[in-house]
TIZA-615211 format. One record per residue (C-alpha): x, y, z; residue number from 1; chain; residue in one letter. Coordinates in steps of 0.2 Angstrom, whole numbers, plus 5000, padded with zeros to 4 digits. Layout:
BEGIN
<node east="X" north="Y" up="Z" n="NUM" chain="A" res="A"/>
...
END
This chain:
BEGIN
<node east="5085" north="4741" up="5036" n="1" chain="A" res="M"/>
<node east="5097" north="4733" up="5023" n="2" chain="A" res="L"/>
<node east="5088" north="4727" up="5004" n="3" chain="A" res="I"/>
<node east="5102" north="4721" up="4993" n="4" chain="A" res="L"/>
<node east="5095" north="4714" up="4976" n="5" chain="A" res="P"/>
<node east="5100" north="4696" up="4970" n="6" chain="A" res="P"/>
<node east="5119" north="4695" up="4962" n="7" chain="A" res="S"/>
<node east="5114" north="4682" up="4948" n="8" chain="A" res="N"/>
<node east="5095" north="4688" up="4940" n="9" chain="A" res="K"/>
<node east="5091" north="4672" up="4939" n="10" chain="A" res="K"/>
<node east="5090" north="4668" up="4959" n="11" chain="A" res="A"/>
<node east="5071" north="4671" up="4963" n="12" chain="A" res="K"/>
<node east="5073" north="4666" up="4983" n="13" chain="A" res="R"/>
<node east="5068" north="4680" up="4994" n="14" chain="A" res="E"/>
<node east="5081" north="4679" up="5008" n="15" chain="A" res="I"/>
<node east="5079" north="4689" up="5027" n="16" chain="A" res="L"/>
<node east="5096" north="4685" up="5037" n="17" chain="A" res="F"/>
<node east="5095" north="4690" up="5054" n="18" chain="A" res="I"/>
<node east="5110" north="4695" up="5064" n="19" chain="A" res="Y"/>
<node east="5116" north="4691" up="5083" n="20" chain="A" res="G"/>
<node east="5124" north="4701" up="5097" n="21" chain="A" res="Q"/>
<node east="5136" north="4715" up="5095" n="22" chain="A" res="H"/>
<node east="5131" north="4719" up="5078" n="23" chain="A" res="S"/>
<node east="5123" north="4730" up="5065" n="24" chain="A" res="S"/>
<node east="5120" north="4731" up="5047" n="25" chain="A" res="L"/>
<node east="5137" north="4735" up="5039" n="26" chain="A" res="E"/>
<node east="5146" north="4720" up="5053" n="27" chain="A" res="R"/>
<node east="5135" north="4709" up="5039" n="28" chain="A" res="W"/>
<node east="5139" north="4718" up="5024" n="29" chain="A" res="W"/>
<node east="5151" north="4702" up="5019" n="30" chain="A" res="G"/>
<node east="5141" north="4688" up="5020" n="31" chain="A" res="L"/>
<node east="5125" north="4697" up="5014" n="32" chain="A" res="V"/>
<node east="5134" north="4701" up="4996" n="33" chain="A" res="Q"/>
<node east="5137" north="4682" up="4998" n="34" chain="A" res="H"/>
<node east="5120" north="4679" up="5000" n="35" chain="A" res="L"/>
<node east="5113" north="4690" up="4984" n="36" chain="A" res="S"/>
<node east="5119" north="4675" up="4974" n="37" chain="A" res="K"/>
<node east="5104" north="4667" up="4978" n="38" chain="A" res="F"/>
<node east="5091" north="4679" up="4980" n="39" chain="A" res="G"/>
<node east="5088" north="4695" up="4987" n="40" chain="A" res="T"/>
<node east="5092" north="4699" up="5004" n="41" chain="A" res="V"/>
<node east="5083" north="4709" up="5014" n="42" chain="A" res="T"/>
<node east="5092" north="4712" up="5032" n="43" chain="A" res="M"/>
<node east="5083" north="4723" up="5046" n="44" chain="A" res="P"/>
<node east="5090" north="4731" up="5061" n="45" chain="A" res="D"/>
<node east="5084" north="4724" up="5078" n="46" chain="A" res="L"/>
<node east="5077" north="4738" up="5094" n="47" chain="A" res="P"/>
<node east="5092" north="4741" up="5100" n="48" chain="A" res="G"/>
<node east="5106" north="4735" up="5089" n="49" chain="A" res="F"/>
<node east="5113" north="4742" up="5075" n="50" chain="A" res="G"/>
<node east="5111" north="4760" up="5079" n="51" chain="A" res="G"/>
<node east="5091" north="4757" up="5081" n="52" chain="A" res="M"/>
<node east="5081" north="4764" up="5097" n="53" chain="A" res="D"/>
<node east="5078" north="4752" up="5108" n="54" chain="A" res="S"/>
<node east="5062" north="4744" up="5115" n="55" chain="A" res="L"/>
<node east="5064" north="4752" up="5133" n="56" chain="A" res="Y"/>
<node east="5063" north="4768" up="5123" n="57" chain="A" res="K"/>
<node east="5045" north="4763" up="5120" n="58" chain="A" res="I"/>
<node east="5043" north="4756" up="5138" n="59" chain="A" res="G"/>
<node east="5044" north="4737" up="5132" n="60" chain="A" res="Q"/>
<node east="5058" north="4728" up="5140" n="61" chain="A" res="P"/>
<node east="5070" north="4721" up="5128" n="62" chain="A" res="A"/>
<node east="5065" north="4701" up="5128" n="63" chain="A" res="T"/>
<node east="5065" north="4689" up="5119" n="64" chain="A" res="I"/>
<node east="5048" north="4686" up="5117" n="65" chain="A" res="D"/>
<node east="5047" north="4706" up="5113" n="66" chain="A" res="N"/>
<node east="5060" north="4705" up="5100" n="67" chain="A" res="L"/>
<node east="5050" north="4689" up="5094" n="68" chain="A" res="A"/>
<node east="5035" north="4699" up="5092" n="69" chain="A" res="D"/>
<node east="5044" north="4715" up="5082" n="70" chain="A" res="Y"/>
<node east="5049" north="4700" up="5068" n="71" chain="A" res="L"/>
<node east="5036" north="4693" up="5065" n="72" chain="A" res="A"/>
<node east="5026" north="4710" up="5062" n="73" chain="A" res="T"/>
<node east="5041" north="4713" up="5051" n="74" chain="A" res="F"/>
<node east="5038" north="4698" up="5040" n="75" chain="A" res="I"/>
<node east="5020" north="4700" up="5040" n="76" chain="A" res="K"/>
<node east="5024" north="4719" up="5031" n="77" chain="A" res="F"/>
<node east="5038" north="4714" up="5021" n="78" chain="A" res="R"/>
<node east="5033" north="4697" up="5011" n="79" chain="A" res="Y"/>
<node east="5013" north="4697" up="5014" n="80" chain="A" res="K"/>
<node east="5009" north="4683" up="4998" n="81" chain="A" res="R"/>
<node east="5030" north="4678" up="4998" n="82" chain="A" res="K"/>
<node east="5039" north="4665" up="5003" n="83" chain="A" res="K"/>
<node east="5053" north="4666" up="5014" n="84" chain="A" res="V"/>
<node east="5070" north="4658" up="5017" n="85" chain="A" res="T"/>
<node east="5077" north="4663" up="5032" n="86" chain="A" res="I"/>
<node east="5094" north="4663" up="5040" n="87" chain="A" res="L"/>
<node east="5097" north="4667" up="5057" n="88" chain="A" res="A"/>
<node east="5114" north="4669" up="5068" n="89" chain="A" res="M"/>
<node east="5118" north="4663" up="5083" n="90" chain="A" res="S"/>
<node east="5105" north="4676" up="5096" n="91" chain="A" res="L"/>
<node east="5095" north="4679" up="5079" n="92" chain="A" res="G"/>
<node east="5091" north="4661" up="5077" n="93" chain="A" res="F"/>
<node east="5085" north="4661" up="5096" n="94" chain="A" res="V"/>
<node east="5073" north="4676" up="5093" n="95" chain="A" res="I"/>
<node east="5068" north="4668" up="5077" n="96" chain="A" res="I"/>
<node east="5065" north="4651" up="5084" n="97" chain="A" res="T"/>
<node east="5052" north="4658" up="5098" n="98" chain="A" res="R"/>
<node east="5044" north="4668" up="5085" n="99" chain="A" res="M"/>
<node east="5039" north="4654" up="5074" n="100" chain="A" res="L"/>
<node east="5036" north="4645" up="5092" n="101" chain="A" res="Q"/>
<node east="5021" north="4661" up="5097" n="102" chain="A" res="R"/>
<node east="5019" north="4664" up="5079" n="103" chain="A" res="Y"/>
<node east="5014" north="4645" up="5071" n="104" chain="A" res="P"/>
<node east="5005" north="4652" up="5055" n="105" chain="A" res="D"/>
<node east="5020" north="4660" up="5050" n="106" chain="A" res="L"/>
<node east="5028" north="4645" up="5045" n="107" chain="A" res="T"/>
<node east="5019" north="4642" up="5030" n="108" chain="A" res="K"/>
<node east="5029" north="4658" up="5025" n="109" chain="A" res="K"/>
<node east="5043" north="4649" up="5029" n="110" chain="A" res="V"/>
<node east="5052" north="4636" up="5012" n="111" chain="A" res="D"/>
<node east="5068" north="4635" up="5020" n="112" chain="A" res="M"/>
<node east="5076" north="4640" up="5040" n="113" chain="A" res="L"/>
<node east="5095" north="4640" up="5042" n="114" chain="A" res="V"/>
<node east="5102" north="4641" up="5062" n="115" chain="A" res="S"/>
<node east="5119" north="4649" up="5059" n="116" chain="A" res="V"/>
<node east="5129" north="4644" up="5075" n="117" chain="A" res="V"/>
<node east="5114" north="4645" up="5082" n="118" chain="A" res="G"/>
<node east="5108" north="4636" up="5100" n="119" chain="A" res="F"/>
<node east="5090" north="4630" up="5111" n="120" chain="A" res="A"/>
<node east="5095" north="4629" up="5129" n="121" chain="A" res="H"/>
<node east="5106" north="4638" up="5139" n="122" chain="A" res="H"/>
<node east="5113" north="4621" up="5143" n="123" chain="A" res="D"/>
<node east="5120" north="4622" up="5123" n="124" chain="A" res="D"/>
<node east="5134" north="4632" up="5130" n="125" chain="A" res="F"/>
<node east="5149" north="4626" up="5136" n="126" chain="A" res="I"/>
<node east="5153" north="4635" up="5150" n="127" chain="A" res="Y"/>
<node east="5152" north="4628" up="5167" n="128" chain="A" res="S"/>
<node east="5138" north="4630" up="5177" n="129" chain="A" res="K"/>
<node east="5147" north="4641" up="5190" n="130" chain="A" res="K"/>
<node east="5152" north="4651" up="5176" n="131" chain="A" res="R"/>
<node east="5135" north="4651" up="5167" n="132" chain="A" res="Q"/>
<node east="5129" north="4655" up="5186" n="133" chain="A" res="A"/>
<node east="5141" north="4672" up="5190" n="134" chain="A" res="V"/>
<node east="5138" north="4678" up="5169" n="135" chain="A" res="Y"/>
<node east="5118" north="4679" up="5174" n="136" chain="A" res="R"/>
<node east="5122" north="4691" up="5189" n="137" chain="A" res="F"/>
<node east="5134" north="4701" up="5177" n="138" chain="A" res="L"/>
<node east="5120" north="4700" up="5165" n="139" chain="A" res="T"/>
<node east="5106" north="4705" up="5176" n="140" chain="A" res="W"/>
<node east="5116" north="4719" up="5184" n="141" chain="A" res="L"/>
<node east="5120" north="4727" up="5170" n="142" chain="A" res="Y"/>
<node east="5103" north="4726" up="5161" n="143" chain="A" res="S"/>
<node east="5094" north="4736" up="5178" n="144" chain="A" res="T"/>
<node east="5093" north="4755" up="5169" n="145" chain="A" res="R"/>
<node east="5106" north="4765" up="5183" n="146" chain="A" res="L"/>
<node east="5120" north="4753" up="5179" n="147" chain="A" res="I"/>
<node east="5118" north="4751" up="5162" n="148" chain="A" res="S"/>
<node east="5120" north="4768" up="5159" n="149" chain="A" res="A"/>
<node east="5131" north="4772" up="5170" n="150" chain="A" res="I"/>
<node east="5143" north="4758" up="5160" n="151" chain="A" res="Y"/>
<node east="5136" north="4764" up="5144" n="152" chain="A" res="Q"/>
<node east="5140" north="4781" up="5146" n="153" chain="A" res="N"/>
<node east="5157" north="4780" up="5157" n="154" chain="A" res="V"/>
<node east="5166" north="4767" up="5155" n="155" chain="A" res="F"/>
<node east="5162" north="4763" up="5134" n="156" chain="A" res="L"/>
<node east="5173" north="4781" up="5130" n="157" chain="A" res="R"/>
<node east="5183" north="4776" up="5113" n="158" chain="A" res="S"/>
<node east="5201" north="4779" up="5125" n="159" chain="A" res="A"/>
<node east="5195" north="4764" up="5140" n="160" chain="A" res="L"/>
<node east="5190" north="4752" up="5125" n="161" chain="A" res="I"/>
<node east="5205" north="4756" up="5114" n="162" chain="A" res="R"/>
<node east="5217" north="4754" up="5129" n="163" chain="A" res="R"/>
<node east="5207" north="4738" up="5139" n="164" chain="A" res="F"/>
<node east="5196" north="4728" up="5125" n="165" chain="A" res="Y"/>
<node east="5207" north="4718" up="5118" n="166" chain="A" res="H"/>
<node east="5211" north="4712" up="5134" n="167" chain="A" res="H"/>
<node east="5196" north="4704" up="5140" n="168" chain="A" res="A"/>
<node east="5191" north="4686" up="5144" n="169" chain="A" res="Y"/>
<node east="5182" north="4684" up="5128" n="170" chain="A" res="N"/>
<node east="5190" north="4697" up="5116" n="171" chain="A" res="A"/>
<node east="5206" north="4689" up="5118" n="172" chain="A" res="R"/>
<node east="5204" north="4678" up="5106" n="173" chain="A" res="E"/>
<node east="5198" north="4691" up="5092" n="174" chain="A" res="K"/>
<node east="5215" north="4702" up="5092" n="175" chain="A" res="F"/>
<node east="5228" north="4687" up="5097" n="176" chain="A" res="A"/>
<node east="5233" north="4685" up="5077" n="177" chain="A" res="H"/>
<node east="5230" north="4703" up="5073" n="178" chain="A" res="L"/>
<node east="5242" north="4717" up="5071" n="179" chain="A" res="S"/>
<node east="5246" north="4733" up="5060" n="180" chain="A" res="G"/>
<node east="5232" north="4739" up="5051" n="181" chain="A" res="E"/>
<node east="5221" north="4724" up="5053" n="182" chain="A" res="E"/>
<node east="5221" north="4727" up="5071" n="183" chain="A" res="F"/>
<node east="5217" north="4745" up="5070" n="184" chain="A" res="K"/>
<node east="5202" north="4742" up="5059" n="185" chain="A" res="R"/>
<node east="5194" north="4729" up="5071" n="186" chain="A" res="T"/>
<node east="5198" north="4739" up="5087" n="187" chain="A" res="M"/>
<node east="5190" north="4754" up="5078" n="188" chain="A" res="D"/>
<node east="5177" north="4743" up="5072" n="189" chain="A" res="T"/>
<node east="5174" north="4736" up="5091" n="190" chain="A" res="E"/>
<node east="5172" north="4753" up="5098" n="191" chain="A" res="I"/>
<node east="5159" north="4759" up="5084" n="192" chain="A" res="W"/>
<node east="5149" north="4741" up="5088" n="193" chain="A" res="L"/>
<node east="5149" north="4742" up="5106" n="194" chain="A" res="W"/>
<node east="5146" north="4762" up="5106" n="195" chain="A" res="Q"/>
<node east="5130" north="4761" up="5094" n="196" chain="A" res="I"/>
<node east="5123" north="4746" up="5103" n="197" chain="A" res="N"/>
<node east="5111" north="4749" up="5117" n="198" chain="A" res="N"/>
<node east="5119" north="4740" up="5131" n="199" chain="A" res="L"/>
<node east="5105" north="4735" up="5141" n="200" chain="A" res="R"/>
<node east="5098" north="4728" up="5129" n="201" chain="A" res="T"/>
<node east="5113" north="4718" up="5125" n="202" chain="A" res="Q"/>
<node east="5114" north="4712" up="5144" n="203" chain="A" res="M"/>
<node east="5095" north="4709" up="5144" n="204" chain="A" res="K"/>
<node east="5096" north="4697" up="5129" n="205" chain="A" res="T"/>
<node east="5112" north="4691" up="5136" n="206" chain="A" res="N"/>
<node east="5103" north="4688" up="5151" n="207" chain="A" res="L"/>
<node east="5090" north="4678" up="5145" n="208" chain="A" res="E"/>
<node east="5101" north="4666" up="5133" n="209" chain="A" res="M"/>
<node east="5109" north="4660" up="5150" n="210" chain="A" res="F"/>
<node east="5094" north="4656" up="5157" n="211" chain="A" res="Q"/>
<node east="5087" north="4650" up="5138" n="212" chain="A" res="L"/>
<node east="5074" north="4637" up="5138" n="213" chain="A" res="N"/>
<node east="5066" north="4636" up="5119" n="214" chain="A" res="N"/>
<node east="5062" north="4618" up="5118" n="215" chain="A" res="C"/>
<node east="5046" north="4617" up="5126" n="216" chain="A" res="D"/>
<node east="5036" north="4620" up="5109" n="217" chain="A" res="R"/>
<node east="5037" north="4612" up="5093" n="218" chain="A" res="R"/>
<node east="5040" north="4622" up="5076" n="219" chain="A" res="V"/>
<node east="5032" north="4612" up="5059" n="220" chain="A" res="D"/>
<node east="5048" north="4616" up="5049" n="221" chain="A" res="L"/>
<node east="5066" north="4606" up="5046" n="222" chain="A" res="P"/>
<node east="5081" north="4615" up="5053" n="223" chain="A" res="V"/>
<node east="5097" north="4616" up="5041" n="224" chain="A" res="W"/>
<node east="5111" north="4620" up="5055" n="225" chain="A" res="H"/>
<node east="5130" north="4629" up="5049" n="226" chain="A" res="V"/>
<node east="5140" north="4624" up="5067" n="227" chain="A" res="A"/>
<node east="5160" north="4629" up="5070" n="228" chain="A" res="S"/>
<node east="5171" north="4614" up="5073" n="229" chain="A" res="K"/>
<node east="5182" north="4627" up="5087" n="230" chain="A" res="K"/>
<node east="5165" north="4636" up="5093" n="231" chain="A" res="D"/>
<node east="5170" north="4645" up="5109" n="232" chain="A" res="R"/>
<node east="5151" north="4645" up="5115" n="233" chain="A" res="Y"/>
<node east="5142" north="4631" up="5110" n="234" chain="A" res="F"/>
<node east="5144" north="4611" up="5110" n="235" chain="A" res="D"/>
<node east="5137" north="4603" up="5094" n="236" chain="A" res="H"/>
<node east="5129" north="4587" up="5100" n="237" chain="A" res="T"/>
<node east="5120" north="4596" up="5116" n="238" chain="A" res="R"/>
<node east="5113" north="4610" up="5101" n="239" chain="A" res="V"/>
<node east="5107" north="4596" up="5090" n="240" chain="A" res="E"/>
<node east="5099" north="4584" up="5106" n="241" chain="A" res="E"/>
<node east="5086" north="4601" up="5108" n="242" chain="A" res="H"/>
<node east="5085" north="4607" up="5091" n="243" chain="A" res="M"/>
<node east="5078" north="4590" up="5088" n="244" chain="A" res="R"/>
<node east="5066" north="4591" up="5100" n="245" chain="A" res="L"/>
<node east="5058" north="4607" up="5093" n="246" chain="A" res="I"/>
<node east="5062" north="4606" up="5074" n="247" chain="A" res="F"/>
<node east="5053" north="4590" up="5063" n="248" chain="A" res="K"/>
<node east="5070" north="4588" up="5056" n="249" chain="A" res="D"/>
<node east="5088" north="4594" up="5058" n="250" chain="A" res="F"/>
<node east="5102" north="4593" up="5045" n="251" chain="A" res="T"/>
<node east="5119" north="4597" up="5052" n="252" chain="A" res="M"/>
<node east="5133" north="4607" up="5039" n="253" chain="A" res="F"/>
<node east="5151" north="4614" up="5046" n="254" chain="A" res="F"/>
<node east="5160" north="4631" up="5042" n="255" chain="A" res="T"/>
<node east="5175" north="4629" up="5035" n="256" chain="A" res="R"/>
<node east="5180" north="4643" up="5047" n="257" chain="A" res="D"/>
<node east="5187" north="4637" up="5063" n="258" chain="A" res="P"/>
<node east="5178" north="4653" up="5073" n="259" chain="A" res="N"/>
<node east="5161" north="4656" up="5078" n="260" chain="A" res="H"/>
<node east="5158" north="4668" up="5067" n="261" chain="A" res="A"/>
<node east="5167" north="4677" up="5054" n="262" chain="A" res="P"/>
<node east="5176" north="4693" up="5059" n="263" chain="A" res="T"/>
<node east="5168" north="4710" up="5062" n="264" chain="A" res="I"/>
<node east="5178" north="4717" up="5045" n="265" chain="A" res="I"/>
<node east="5176" north="4702" up="5033" n="266" chain="A" res="A"/>
<node east="5171" north="4706" up="5018" n="267" chain="A" res="D"/>
<node east="5161" north="4693" up="5006" n="268" chain="A" res="A"/>
<node east="5176" north="4681" up="5002" n="269" chain="A" res="K"/>
<node east="5181" north="4679" up="5023" n="270" chain="A" res="A"/>
<node east="5164" north="4678" up="5026" n="271" chain="A" res="A"/>
<node east="5159" north="4663" up="5012" n="272" chain="A" res="A"/>
<node east="5163" north="4648" up="5024" n="273" chain="A" res="P"/>
<node east="5150" north="4651" up="5034" n="274" chain="A" res="F"/>
<node east="5138" north="4647" up="5018" n="275" chain="A" res="V"/>
<node east="5147" north="4626" up="5018" n="276" chain="A" res="P"/>
<node east="5145" north="4618" up="5002" n="277" chain="A" res="P"/>
<node east="5131" north="4607" up="5004" n="278" chain="A" res="G"/>
<node east="5123" north="4622" up="5010" n="279" chain="A" res="L"/>
<node east="5128" north="4632" up="4997" n="280" chain="A" res="Y"/>
<node east="5118" north="4616" up="4984" n="281" chain="A" res="K"/>
<node east="5101" north="4619" up="4995" n="282" chain="A" res="L"/>
<node east="5101" north="4638" up="4992" n="283" chain="A" res="L"/>
<node east="5105" north="4639" up="4973" n="284" chain="A" res="S"/>
<node east="5090" north="4626" up="4970" n="285" chain="A" res="K"/>
<node east="5078" north="4641" up="4965" n="286" chain="A" res="Q"/>
<node east="5062" north="4636" up="4977" n="287" chain="A" res="P"/>
<node east="5044" north="4632" up="4968" n="288" chain="A" res="K"/>
END
């Protein structure tokens, strides 16, 4: 868990940042530094992510429900009588939504809820139904105990990732315009992230994302949603339609960065576009 005091002494917000897939505390250091302008930022690892032991180690599957239960307990212990501003990224927002649906009493603790390129339903993906079906099968396969162990211990070796990863379908865009030292730093970080994150947890949560329907229960909170104009994963119109089914109000901001997320080596300046001006103003207002 990372706890960063506010860089502005007058900032009194308590901010909880929940990251998404393929992540760690270090990967989001730049954005958290930027968020510290508005208050104290807490960022916990999730079981199976960032090098933290997975839920499988205690005999529980890495389901969104179980991760939501984990976060509910974390919030109850961490904030107790305090109000909290929650910013959640992609999968992190899916888990936070499920948590608020399973523990509606926690909505009283939340003074502001922000989705950073989050989503609510598997139809929000821009992928065709055929591609989603393929992804569902592959993520199911790699979420099984034997296959995930073989893949993690055999194929996620540094030399193999370094040689082949930047040619993969979902990685080509990341590396397309990188060269020299920036390419090397990015590749080194990718290798580290693939090796410290539990593959079975990643694949199980991916499988549930491709089956997701968070639209069956309401959450008594408004949501402020940050979207990327060239998001390679989600359709903005469908995201809005589904979130309006869940939350009592919806406001969308567009990031000035065209990508789904800051680069994995982004510093505070590079990550700042993911707090658009309209959201910046709202976060700058101190909660009552």
